N, C-alpha and C positions, 0 to 999 in steps of 0.2 A: 507493499501501499504506499502510495506517494506520501512524502512527508512536505510537511511548511516551514520554511527557515525566515528565523526577520533578518533582514540586515541592513545596517546604518553603515552607511557612507557619508563622503563629503561629497559635492554636489560637482566639485571637478575627476571625481572617481566613477561614477557615475555614471556624467557623461562620455568617458570613456566607454568605460562600459558597455554604453546604448548606442557610441556610433560603433564599437565593435562588432554588438548585436546587433543593430541595421545594417553594416556591409554581410554577415552572416546572412544577411534576410533571417532572421529568432528571433524569438520573443527573448529579453533580457533575461527570465527565468532560464527558460532552454540554452541560449547561451551562458551564464553561469555552469549552468549541467552540464553542460559541455567542457568548455572550460575546465570544470574543479578535474571533471572524469578523463580529458585530456593528461592532463598534470600528473593527477596520480599514477596512472599507466606508463607515463612515459619518462618523468622524470624521477620517479620515487622506486623502479623496479628496472632492472635490468634484463633485458631479449633472452632469450634460448640461443642464441648463439653469443652473447656477452659473455652469458653464466659458464656454458662450454669453453670457452678460451678461459675464464678465468681458472675452471680446474683443470685446466693443461698446464696452468702452469705452476710446478714444481714451486720455485724459487714463495711465489704468492701464497699456494698453498702449506707449506711450510712454515711461513711467517706468522702469518693468521691462527695456525696450530699452537705453534708458541705462544702468541698474545691469549689466545682463551686459558690454555693451560696458567698463565704467569698470573692473569684476572681473577681465576679460579682459586688461588690462593692468595689472592689482595695485592699481587705485587704489582700495583699502579699506582696514576698518580694521577688526578680530575688539575689540569690546565682550562681555564678562564679567559 
């Protein structure tokens, strides 16, 4: 079931969203949904090809496994 989300943005941001939605011939609501899905699926996740490339990189896998072991032992420092 669809959910309603209320969003408060500055006028300048609204105008930018409106122009982008108009350019895509979408409603503002549909454009925001499209933009969010596009961002979440393309920027936060790797493709299957990228994942296979990373998994094939032995040095990267060794480094990641070492990092996991060190973090589990508490051997890490948070930097900000």
